[in-house]
C-alpha positions in Angstrom: 10.8 4.2 45.5 13.9 4.6 43.4 15.5 1.6 45.2 12.5 -0.6 44.3 12.6 0.6 40.7 16.3 0.0 40.5 15.9 -3.6 41.8 13.1 -4.3 39.4 15.2 -3.1 36.4 18.1 -5.2 37.6 16.0 -8.3 37.9 14.5 -7.6 34.4 18.0 -7.2 33.0 19.2 -10.5 34.5 16.2 -12.3 33.2 16.8 -10.9 29.7 20.4 -11.9 29.8 19.7 -15.4 30.9 17.1 -15.7 28.1 19.6 -14.5 25.5 22.1 -17.1 26.5 19.7 -20.0 26.4 18.3 -22.1 23.5 14.9 -20.5 23.7 13.1 -17.1 23.9 9.9 -16.3 25.8 7.8 -14.5 23.2 4.6 -14.1 25.3 3.9 -14.7 29.0 0.4 -16.0 29.4 -2.0 -15.9 32.4 -1.0 -19.0 34.4 2.8 -19.1 34.5 5.2 -16.3 35.4 8.3 -15.5 33.4 10.4 -17.1 36.1 8.4 -20.3 35.9 8.7 -20.5 32.1 12.5 -19.9 32.2 13.0 -22.5 35.0 10.9 -25.2 33.3 12.5 -24.7 29.8 16.0 -24.6 31.3 15.4 -27.9 33.0 14.0 -29.6 29.9 16.0 -31.5 27.2 14.3 -30.3 24.0 16.7 -32.2 21.7 14.8 -33.3 18.6 12.5 -30.3 18.5 15.1 -27.9 17.1 15.2 -27.0 13.4 18.3 -26.1 11.4 16.7 -23.2 9.4 13.5 -22.4 11.2 12.3 -21.3 14.6 10.0 -23.7 16.5 7.1 -22.1 18.5 5.7 -24.0 21.5 2.4 -22.7 22.9 1.5 -23.5 26.5 -1.9 -24.0 27.9 -2.1 -20.4 29.2 -1.2 -18.8 25.8 2.5 -18.4 26.7 4.7 -18.7 23.6 8.2 -20.0 23.6 10.4 -19.8 20.5 13.2 -22.4 20.2 16.2 -20.9 18.5 17.4 -22.2 15.1 20.9 -23.7 14.7 22.7 -20.6 13.5 21.3 -18.5 16.4 22.4 -21.1 18.9 25.9 -21.2 17.4 26.2 -17.4 17.5 25.8 -17.5 21.3 28.1 -20.5 21.8 25.5 -23.3 22.2 26.6 -26.2 20.0 24.1 -29.1 20.2 24.6 -32.5 18.7 23.5 -32.8 15.1 20.9 -35.3 16.0 19.1 -32.6 18.0 18.1 -30.9 14.7 15.5 -31.9 12.1 15.2 -35.5 13.3 11.5 -35.7 13.3 9.9 -36.3 10.0 6.5 -35.1 11.2 5.0 -31.9 12.3 3.2 -31.4 15.6 -0.2 -29.8 15.5 -2.5 -28.9 18.3 0.0 -29.8 20.9 -0.7 -28.5 24.4 2.3 -27.8 26.6 2.1 -27.2 30.3 4.2 -26.9 33.4 3.8 -29.1 36.4 6.1 -28.8 39.4 8.7 -26.9 37.3 8.7 -29.6 34.7 7.6 -29.1 31.1 4.9 -31.5 29.8 3.4 -32.0 26.3 -0.1 -33.4 26.0 -2.6 -34.0 23.3 -0.5 -34.4 20.2 -1.7 -34.8 16.7 1.0 -35.9 14.3 1.0 -35.1 10.6 3.4 -37.1 8.4 5.5 -34.8 6.3 
């Protein structure tokens, strides 16, 4: 029993470490995707253009999972330096977007754009 608990804590620690060294944080795990699936899909996706310089961006998946894209200063603190054109390039705001994962790839559907 102690061995299983130790393994679980080790896996949890590794997942938290990998999450802290990436450009996003999993805020909420929903009902359809596991934490592993979320991390895998977001690690494989180029989210350039969705990042903001001074604000976090929250992406909600179709199962109520919530992913927070880190802002520029947080990325720089952990040694992630993205090109300047990855920040604040969209002059519109996404509303009612539905993100989902299919075969470990992230997909965005049903966008409604609001001109800023």
